[in-house]
matplotlib code that plots the C-alpha trace (Angstrom):
import matplotlib.pyplot as plt

x = [-102.3, -103.6, -106.0, -103.2, -101.0, -103.8, -104.4, -100.8, -100.6, -103.7, -102.2, -99.1, -101.0, -99.2, -98.7, -100.4, -103.0, -100.4, -98.1, -100.9, -101.8, -98.2, -98.1, -101.3, -99.7, -96.6, -98.6, -100.5, -97.3, -95.8, -99.0, -98.9, -95.3, -93.1, -90.3, -92.0, -92.1, -88.5, -87.4, -89.4, -87.9, -90.3, -88.9, -90.6, -89.2, -89.8, -90.6, -87.6, -84.8, -85.1, -87.7, -86.0, -82.7, -84.3, -85.9, -82.4, -81.4, -84.2, -82.3, -79.2, -81.4, -83.2, -79.8, -79.5, -83.0, -84.8, -87.9, -87.9, -91.2, -91.0, -93.8, -93.8, -94.6, -95.0, -94.3, -91.5, -93.7, -95.4, -92.3, -90.9, -94.3, -94.6, -91.1, -91.4, -94.8, -93.3, -95.0, -91.7, -88.3, -86.5, -87.1, -84.9, -85.9, -84.1, -80.7, -79.2, -79.8, -83.5, -83.7, -81.9, -84.1, -87.3, -86.1, -85.6, -89.0, -91.1, -89.3, -88.7, -86.3, -84.7, -81.1, -79.1, -78.0, -76.0, -75.2, -76.3, -76.1, -76.1, -78.4, -77.0, -79.5, -80.3, -81.7, -84.1, -85.4, -89.1, -90.3, -86.8, -84.0, -80.8, -79.8, -78.7, -82.1, -84.1, -86.1, -86.3, -88.9, -88.8, -89.9, -87.9, -89.5, -87.7, -88.7, -90.4, -89.0, -86.1, -83.2, -84.0, -84.8, -81.4, -79.9, -81.8, -80.9, -77.3, -77.5, -79.1, -76.4, -73.6, -75.1, -75.0, -78.8, -79.1, -76.8, -77.6, -76.6, -73.2, -72.9, -75.4, -74.0, -75.2, -75.3, -77.6, -81.3, -82.2, -85.4, -86.2, -86.0, -82.2, -81.7, -79.8, -79.1, -81.5, -80.2, -83.1, -85.8, -86.6, -89.7, -88.6, -91.7, -91.7, -93.5, -93.8, -90.9, -93.2, -95.2, -92.3, -91.9, -95.6, -95.2, -92.1, -93.8, -95.4, -92.1, -88.9, -86.8, -87.0, -84.7, -85.9, -84.9, -83.1, -85.8, -88.6, -86.6, -86.0, -89.7, -90.3, -87.6, -85.2, -81.5, -79.3, -76.5, -78.6, -81.5, -80.4, -78.8, -76.8, -76.0, -74.8, -71.2, -69.8, -68.7, -72.3, -72.2, -70.9, -73.5, -76.7, -76.1, -79.2, -79.4, -81.2, -83.1, -84.2, -85.5, -82.8, -81.3, -82.2, -79.3, -77.3, -80.2, -79.7, -82.4, -80.9, -77.4, -78.6, -80.4, -77.3, -75.1, -77.4, -77.7, -73.9, -73.3, -71.6, -74.9, -76.7, -73.8, -73.6, -77.4, -77.2, -74.3, -75.8, -79.4, -79.0, -75.8, -74.6, -77.9, -77.6, -74.0, -73.2, -71.4, -70.5]
y = [289.2, 286.6, 289.3, 291.8, 289.4, 288.4, 292.1, 292.7, 289.7, 290.8, 294.3, 292.7, 290.4, 287.3, 284.9, 281.8, 280.9, 278.5, 281.3, 283.3, 280.4, 280.0, 283.6, 283.1, 280.0, 282.0, 284.6, 282.0, 280.3, 283.7, 284.6, 281.2, 281.6, 278.7, 276.7, 276.4, 280.1, 280.4, 277.9, 279.3, 282.1, 284.0, 286.0, 288.2, 288.2, 288.9, 285.7, 285.7, 285.4, 286.1, 283.5, 280.9, 281.6, 281.4, 278.1, 276.8, 277.5, 275.6, 272.3, 274.1, 275.8, 272.6, 271.1, 273.9, 273.1, 276.0, 276.0, 278.7, 280.2, 282.3, 284.9, 286.2, 289.8, 291.2, 294.9, 296.9, 298.5, 295.8, 293.8, 296.7, 297.5, 293.9, 293.8, 297.1, 296.0, 292.8, 290.4, 289.1, 288.2, 289.6, 290.5, 290.0, 291.9, 295.3, 296.9, 299.0, 302.5, 301.6, 300.4, 303.5, 305.8, 304.2, 304.3, 308.0, 308.6, 306.3, 306.3, 302.5, 301.2, 298.6, 297.8, 295.4, 292.2, 290.9, 291.5, 288.8, 289.6, 292.1, 292.1, 294.0, 296.4, 296.0, 298.0, 295.7, 296.1, 296.6, 298.0, 298.8, 296.2, 298.3, 301.5, 303.1, 302.5, 304.3, 306.9, 310.6, 311.1, 307.4, 306.2, 304.5, 303.2, 303.5, 302.6, 305.5, 305.0, 307.4, 305.1, 302.8, 305.7, 307.2, 303.9, 303.6, 307.2, 306.5, 303.5, 305.6, 308.2, 305.6, 304.6, 308.2, 308.6, 311.4, 313.5, 314.3, 317.5, 317.5, 315.7, 313.0, 309.6, 306.4, 308.1, 310.9, 310.8, 311.8, 312.1, 313.2, 316.8, 316.3, 315.5, 318.4, 316.9, 314.6, 314.5, 312.3, 314.1, 310.8, 310.4, 308.9, 307.1, 306.6, 303.4, 301.3, 298.8, 295.7, 297.1, 297.7, 294.2, 294.0, 297.4, 296.4, 296.0, 299.5, 301.3, 301.4, 300.1, 299.7, 299.6, 296.6, 295.6, 292.3, 290.4, 291.5, 290.7, 287.2, 286.8, 287.4, 285.1, 287.9, 287.5, 290.6, 288.7, 287.2, 289.6, 293.2, 295.5, 297.1, 296.5, 298.8, 299.0, 296.5, 299.5, 299.7, 296.2, 297.3, 300.1, 298.3, 295.1, 293.3, 292.7, 290.8, 293.5, 293.2, 295.4, 297.5, 295.6, 292.1, 291.8, 289.7, 287.5, 283.7, 283.5, 286.1, 284.7, 281.2, 282.7, 284.6, 281.6, 279.4, 282.0, 282.5, 278.7, 277.1, 275.3, 278.6, 280.2, 277.3, 277.5, 281.2, 280.7, 277.7, 279.0, 282.6, 282.4, 285.9, 287.6, 287.3, 287.7, 286.5, 289.1, 286.9]
z = [170.8, 168.2, 166.9, 166.6, 164.7, 162.4, 161.6, 160.8, 158.5, 156.7, 156.2, 154.9, 152.5, 153.7, 150.8, 152.2, 154.8, 156.3, 157.0, 158.7, 160.8, 161.8, 163.0, 165.1, 166.7, 167.5, 169.3, 171.3, 172.4, 173.5, 175.3, 177.2, 178.1, 179.2, 177.6, 174.2, 173.7, 174.9, 172.3, 169.4, 167.3, 165.1, 162.2, 159.7, 156.2, 152.5, 150.7, 148.4, 149.2, 152.9, 153.9, 151.8, 153.5, 156.9, 156.0, 155.1, 158.7, 160.3, 160.7, 162.1, 164.7, 165.5, 166.4, 169.0, 170.3, 168.7, 166.4, 163.7, 162.6, 159.5, 158.8, 155.3, 154.4, 150.9, 151.6, 153.4, 156.1, 158.2, 159.1, 161.1, 162.7, 163.8, 165.2, 167.0, 168.5, 169.9, 167.5, 166.1, 167.6, 164.5, 160.9, 157.8, 154.7, 154.6, 154.2, 156.9, 155.4, 155.2, 158.7, 160.1, 158.1, 159.3, 162.9, 162.5, 160.8, 162.9, 166.2, 166.1, 168.7, 166.3, 165.6, 163.4, 165.1, 162.2, 158.5, 156.1, 152.4, 149.6, 146.6, 143.6, 142.1, 138.4, 135.6, 133.7, 130.2, 129.6, 126.3, 125.4, 125.2, 125.4, 127.2, 124.0, 122.5, 125.3, 123.3, 124.0, 126.7, 127.7, 131.1, 133.8, 136.9, 140.3, 143.9, 145.7, 149.2, 149.8, 150.5, 147.6, 145.2, 145.9, 145.1, 141.9, 140.8, 141.4, 139.1, 136.4, 136.9, 136.6, 133.2, 132.0, 131.8, 134.4, 136.6, 140.2, 142.0, 143.6, 147.0, 146.4, 147.3, 149.0, 152.4, 151.1, 150.2, 146.7, 144.6, 141.1, 142.3, 142.7, 139.0, 137.4, 133.9, 132.0, 128.4, 127.0, 129.1, 130.7, 132.8, 136.1, 137.4, 141.2, 142.3, 145.4, 145.1, 145.1, 142.2, 139.8, 138.4, 137.5, 135.7, 133.7, 130.4, 130.7, 131.0, 128.9, 131.8, 135.6, 138.5, 140.7, 144.2, 144.3, 146.3, 144.0, 140.9, 142.2, 142.9, 139.2, 138.1, 137.2, 138.0, 138.0, 136.3, 133.5, 132.9, 133.8, 131.3, 134.1, 137.7, 140.4, 141.3, 143.9, 146.0, 147.3, 148.7, 152.1, 152.3, 151.3, 153.2, 154.4, 158.1, 160.9, 162.8, 166.4, 169.2, 170.8, 173.8, 172.5, 170.0, 172.5, 173.8, 173.6, 170.9, 168.7, 169.1, 168.2, 165.1, 163.9, 164.5, 162.4, 159.6, 159.5, 159.2, 156.3, 155.5, 154.9, 153.1, 150.6, 150.1, 149.2, 146.8, 145.1, 144.9, 143.8, 141.6, 142.5, 142.8, 146.5, 147.9, 151.5, 153.5, 156.4]

ax = plt.figure().add_subplot(projection="3d")
ax.plot(x, y, z, "-o")
ax.set_aspect("equal")
plt.show()
């Protein structure tokens, strides 16, 4: 099991050697069984804001007799693989539509145990500072996974930059092929979500996921030229995902209680200043 976890962490490009070692220790504890394993909760998460929020809950969980181990992943693929394969007790990095889509595509038996927060999507300036100044044939980068690309295209539509075919909304998947009007002949560049912030200076503008924006010191309220409507907050809520049938286990109930505490809510509000909005 230790080898399997190490392989997963290598594939996910964990940010620190310390994190990787933590994952190995979690696997060893689980393999050995006993009370230590029963009182250790291992959660996979994106570094920002998810791992930071989890770390804010550690003391609350400690008061309940649990030790929280946080394993950081830098992509959107490996956390669900690791959870589905039993290497994690839960993960916290994705919104509900993404979780449901991946379960359909990959056959994962994963469910939401609790809602946590909403990260408003933003359109960020790159080579061009204002929406009105985007040139004819300009380039806008968007995430290339279907649920997040839909979300990005809806934001561009709300700003009058494109028009999607009738019937496309937050519950439907859309790609550039669903654009029916593009007045400025914009080039919509589909990239892996984690690559977009690094490519910002190569495009006129980019739609960036909230967690990756925060990792690059971008705040939707301060740095974006446009943000998605608040109506999407209830759709794209980030969740705690677990294996089906474990959502009511003692471990998961303790985890959710700690994450829904006043301590964690205050941490989110004070730290992210509206870029991360608690939904509990």
